[in-house]
N, C-alpha and C positions, 0 to 999 in steps of 0.2 A: 504494499499499499504506499501512497504517497503522503507525506505529511504536508502542512501548511508552507513549510520552508523549502520542499523541494522533493524529490523521488526519494523512495525509501532506500536504505542502505542495500547496496549490492546490484541495484539497478543503474544501467548505464546513463550517463549524463551527456546530453548533446551540447556540445560547447560550439559557439559561433567560430566559423572558419576565419583566421586572421587575413587580413589584406596582404596579398603577396608584395613584398618590397621590390624596389629596383625597377630596372627598364622593362622587365618581362611581366609586370603586372597587368592585369586586365584593364583597358581603359574605361573611364566613366562613360556611359552611354550618352551620346549627343541628343540633346532635345531642342526643339525651337526655341529661340529667345523669346521673351515675353514682349508682347506688342510688335513681333516681327511682321513684315509685310506678308500678304497673302500671296500663295503660288497659284497663278491662274493659267491653266492649261488652255490654249487657243487651239480649238478643234477645226480643221478645215473641212470642206466638202458638204454635201447635203445631210444634215442630221437625221438620224433615225434610231431605232432600236439598237442597231449593231454598233453604231458609232458611240451612242451613249454607254453601252456596256464595256466597250473598250476603254473609253475614257475615264469610267468609274474605276476599272481595274488599275489602270496606270495611276491614278492619284492614290488609290488605296496601297499600292505599293510604295509610292513616295512617302506616304503617312506612316507606313511600318518601319521604313527607315529613319524616319525623324519624328518621333511623337510629339505632339503638339502643334503639328503642322497644319496652318490654315489653307487648305488646298481647295480650289473651286475650278469650275469648268465653263468655258465661255465658248460658243460656236460662232464661227465667221459668218455662217449663212443662218443662224437661228431667228426664231419667230417671237421670242420673249413670252411664249406661252408654255410649251413643254420644253422648249430648247432656248435656254437665255442667251442672248448675244454677249459677245465679249465685251462690248461697250456697257451694256446694262450691268453685267456682272462688275465691272470695274467702278461704276458709279455706285452700285450697292455697297461694295467694300469700303468705299471712301464715306459714305453716309454711316455705315456701321462704326467706323473708327472715329468719326465725329461725336456720335451719339455716346459711345463708351467714355469719351473723354469728358463730355458735358455731364453725364451721370455721376462720374466720380467727383467732379467738381462740386456738383449740387450736394453730394453726401459729405461734402467737407474735406475730402482728400486732397492732399497735395500732389498734384500729378503735373507732369510737364505736357505743355501743348504738343501733340503729334506733329512730327515732321518727317522729312525723307519720303521715299516711295511708299504709296499704298500698297502696291502690288508689284510682283514680278512676273512678267508675262512669258511664258515658255511656249513656243510654237510646236504643236505635235507633228514634226517633220523630220524625217531622217536626213534628208539633205535640202540644199537651197532651191528655193522656187520664188523667183522674183515676184511674180503676180500674186502669189498667196501672201508673201511677207509684206507687200504693199497694202493688202488687205488688212493685215494685222495692225499694221502702223497707222492706218486710217482710223480703225476701230478704237485704238487708244487714243488718238487725237480727238475723235468725236466725243468720248467719254470726258475730256477736259480734266483728267485724273492724272495726277503724278505717279506714272508706272514706268518700271524699267523692262525693256524689251531684250530678251536674251538671243543668242544665236540658235540655230537648228541643233539637233542632237548629234549629228554626224560630222565629219566621218570619225569612227571611234572603234577600238578593237572589240568592245562588246557587241557592236552592230555585226561584226564578222562572226562572232560567236553565234547570234541569234541566226543569222542566215544560213549557218552550217546546221544548226538545229533544225530549221525549217525544211532545209533540203533533205536531211536525214529522215525527218518525219514522213516525207513524201517518197521515200525510197530511192532518192535520187543522189544520195552521197552516203559514204561509210559513217557511221556514227562515232567510230573511235579514231583518235589521231594517229595511233601507231599503224593502222591500216592492217590489223591481224586477221580480218576475216573479209570475205568478198560480199558485195552486194550485186545481184545480177542485173539490176537497173540502174546502177550508179552512173552518173554523167561523166564523160570525159572532156567536157567543156561546158562553161557556166556563162549565160548572159545575164549580167546585173541590170535589171530594169529601173530606170529612175524617171522622174518628172521634173520639168523645170529648166530644159534647155541645156546647153552646153556646160554651164558653170556646174549644174546638178550632175551631169555626166562625169565631169572631172572629179568632183567630190566623191561620187561614187566609186570611181576607179581607185581612190586611196584606200577605201575599205575593201575593195575587190582585190587588191594586192595581198591585204592580210587574209582574206578567204582563200586565195589561191595557195598562199604557204600553208594553210590548215589542211587542204584537199589534195594539194600536189596535181591539180590539174589548171589549164589556163581559164582565166577569168576575164571577160571584156564587159565594159558598162556601155549601155545605149539608152536613148531617150525614148521612152514610150509615147511622148507627145510629137514626136518627129516622124512624119510619115516614111516608112521603109527603113527605119533605123535598125529596129531589131532585127529585120531580114538580112540586112547588109552585113551586120556583126555575126549572125549565124552563118552566112557564107564564107566569111573570114576565118571563122573558127573551123568549118569543115574543109577548108582549102589548106589549112595547116595540120590536118589530120585528126581532128576530133569528129566523131561519127554519132554519138549519143549526147545530145544536148539537153540542157535544162535551163529554165527561165527562172531566175531568183529575184523576186521583187525587192528592190531597195526602197520599200513603202511601209508606212505604218498600216495603212489601210483606207481611211476615210478620204484621203486626198485624190484618190483616183477611182473612176467607174471601174468595177470589177470586169465588166463586160469587154472593156478596152484591153484588159491585161489578157483575157481569154482569147481575144480575136488575134492579138500579136503573137501569143504561143502558137496559135494554130497556123498563122501564116508562115511563121518560122519553122514549124514542123518540129516542135520540141515540147517535152512535158514542163510542167510549172509547178513551183512550191507555192505555199501560202505567203501572204504578206506577213511582215514581222508582228503586227498585232500587238496584243498586250504581254509580249515576251517580258520576263522581269527586268531585264536590261532597260527597257524603255522608260520604265518608272524610275529606275535607278539613275539614268542620264538626265531625266527631266529634273529631278532633285538636285543633281550636280551642278546643272545650269542655274538653278536657284541659289544653292549655297555659295557658288563661286560669285554670283552678281552681289551678295550681301556680304562676302569677305568672311564666311565662316567656315570652319572646317568641315567638309561633307564626311558621311560614312565611307569607310574603306570600300574602294570599288575594284573588284579583281574579277577577271574572266573566269568562268566555271568551266573546267575541262569537260569536254563532252565525251559522255562514256559510251 
């Protein structure tokens, strides 16, 4: 039996584990600073249930990496009913911050008047797309809110990892780095499909080099929004010896009509993998853009080996 002062004699006593000293001790978990700006994910394309689910998953990943994060979603083509526009989300964040300050003052608290950006806007784009980024900037201007706009998510090694996983899920690439077993349908040439013109193709090419190193097969980038570009790159790969081609979308998903992707793959005569979607790296990269903009240390981000 236990006594009021502790367990009875002979019973084990659980002692608190002491903190590990020195440089090998576990770091304290990072949390969002009090009063930090909101992370607002700018979602391109026609809104719908699919894009909402994807965006919800991305911000959920970001919140899990940074507890206390105020993460919101604004749609470039929203309707302010079911899908709030980016401009209205920014306006709402500003109004809420002002209301919190005024309530604190009314309660007699000594609080500093809020300053700095109300939000950090992160475009949900793997690569640059000047037309969509102009739309994001215009929405920020229309809101008349102090907000900081980050760059797009790529290029980044984590996106090469995500592309590898999507290809392996479609049976178009070996899932292991060591290539210890064969996949009968594995592609021997990859077309990395982007949107946004030549700038986007060049950015995709950087991630493509990382993907080529992972798969040990040639990877070439091409623009989905340039007529004949996918077919032209497919012909180049075949002329250099590749016979079994795969199309890997260097896209999150909402920024492109899926029918365009399917049509390009059919025209080029190759199989296609799924878009990057809500792969965990997407949420982590969105958070990294946010923390970098605020100058706070992001959670450690490392590529996960594909098994």
